[in-house]
C-alpha positions, 0 to 999 in steps of 0.5 A: 397452491405453491409447493412447500419444501419439507426440509426448509419449510419454504416454497420450493421455488425459494428453497431452490434459490437459497440452496447454493452449491458449495465450493467442493461441489462446484469444483467437482462439477468443473473438473472436466471443463477446468482441465480442458481450459488449463491443458490447452497450449493457448492457455499457457501462451495467454498467461505468459503474454498477459502477465508480461504485458505490464510492470505494474504489480496490481495489473499483473495480479488483477489479470490473475484474479480475473482469470481465476474466476473463470477457472473456479467460480468462487465469491472471492478471489485475491492475490496476496504478496509482501509489501515494502515492509515485508508484510502480507498485503492484498495486491488485487481482489474481486469480491473481497469483503470484510467478513472473509478477511480473517479467512484470507489471512489464514489461507495466505499465511498457511500457503506462504509458510508451507509453499503448497496449495491449500484445500479446506472445506471448513476453515473454522475446523482446519485453523486454530485462528479465530474468525476464519470461516467458510471454505478455501482453495489457495495456490502458491505463486512460486518464483525461483523455488520460493513462494512470492505470493498466494492466489486465494479463492474463498467461499463464506459457506463451508463445504460438505466435503473437502475440495479436491484436485487431481494430481494432473489438474494440480500440475496444470494449474502450477504450470499456468501460474508459473508465468504470472508468478515470475511477472509479479515478482519482477514487477514487485522487485522493480517497484521496491527498487524505484521506491528505494531510489526516491526514499531517504534511508533514515527517515523513510520520507522521500529524498531531495531527488524525488522532491525536485521531480515532484516539484517540477511536475506539479509546477507545470501542472499548476501553470497549465491548470491555473491552480496554486502550488505551495511549498513548505521549507522546514528546519529543526531549531536546536538540532545540532545541540542534540548531536553535540550532547547525546551523539549522532545515534540519538540525533538520527532517532530524533530525525526519525521521530520528527519525520513521523510528525511531519508526515502525520501532519501533512495531508494524503495528497501532500509529499513530505521529503527530507531535503538534507540534514535536519531540513525538510520540505512538504509539497502541497498541490492545489493549495494556496497560501492560506491552506499551506499556512494551516499545514505549517502551523500544525507541524510547528505546534506538534513538533514544539509539543513533542518530547523527543527521545523519551523512549531513551529516558531523555527529554529533548524539546525542539522547535521548527522554523518554517518558510511558506511559498506559493506559486504563482504568488511569489514564484513562476517555477519550481526553482523559484519556489524552492528559493522563496521558501528557503529565504522565508525559512531563514527569515524566521531563523534570523528573527528568533526561530520557532515560527512561520514566514510567508515568502515576501511577507513579515514572519508570523509568530 
């Protein structure tokens, strides 16, 4: 007969499997081996070497997450840092699930606010935020005397005791994390700088410089693969009257609202850009004329249905003239594609505006 556990009422073999050691106990059991790992000179050299082997923030954070799992066995590890908008976001993770997300944000926000490590045996008791559960161990990633991110380890199960690190072990961890923190900050700064260089300041869409780069790249790829490439060229009808009537600030706001419609009407794989003034472009990779026409019609309808500047108590209506050109149907290069779409757009303008024209075909209204 299989022995029964008096405490659980389960067979002893099952009871042993289900009684998992909590985070505090695992950390306590790993202190000696963790100190051996972290205090080796080779560990610091590895951190410096691996962290600086790439300028991709995801790869820097990914290495750190993977290494953290060898230090302290947690079901979930994640690196959190600020995105382009300044909001905290997950850069890399292993084992992250939806049920521990509230705990992740509680731990990350606390560390970013206080700039010091967090050790919690029960987040439900230690935090006033609803949804936070389990135990956590989190460390600030410090660069230039400020936290630029957080390394968070989570266990959905609360610990019977408070997870603890000695002062010497905490110091060793901070020393190891210094190089990855600097590398991550540099990688994120480079990413932001690159994003700014290809982004239109007003609308947040890509700028004409990036549009040209994407078009050349996609045109070469389309020529090699034999897949189609389409381009939309769009002009806002009546936009000059908005500036003349309500001023340039109102005009700028209308451009921002139109940009949101264009971006929201395009697909995930499309590239929306502000070409200049009130002219916009959308690059549609792997898309023939029929697919491009569908996107163009969606944009035209949504702009026509929108009440612009409503939040300012105004009721402004705009329409769009859109030219559609497809490679290789009407063009053999990126430059020819832009020219064909531009000409098609002006054919709509000449025919009365608020419509779509496919390059080398009659306007379709």
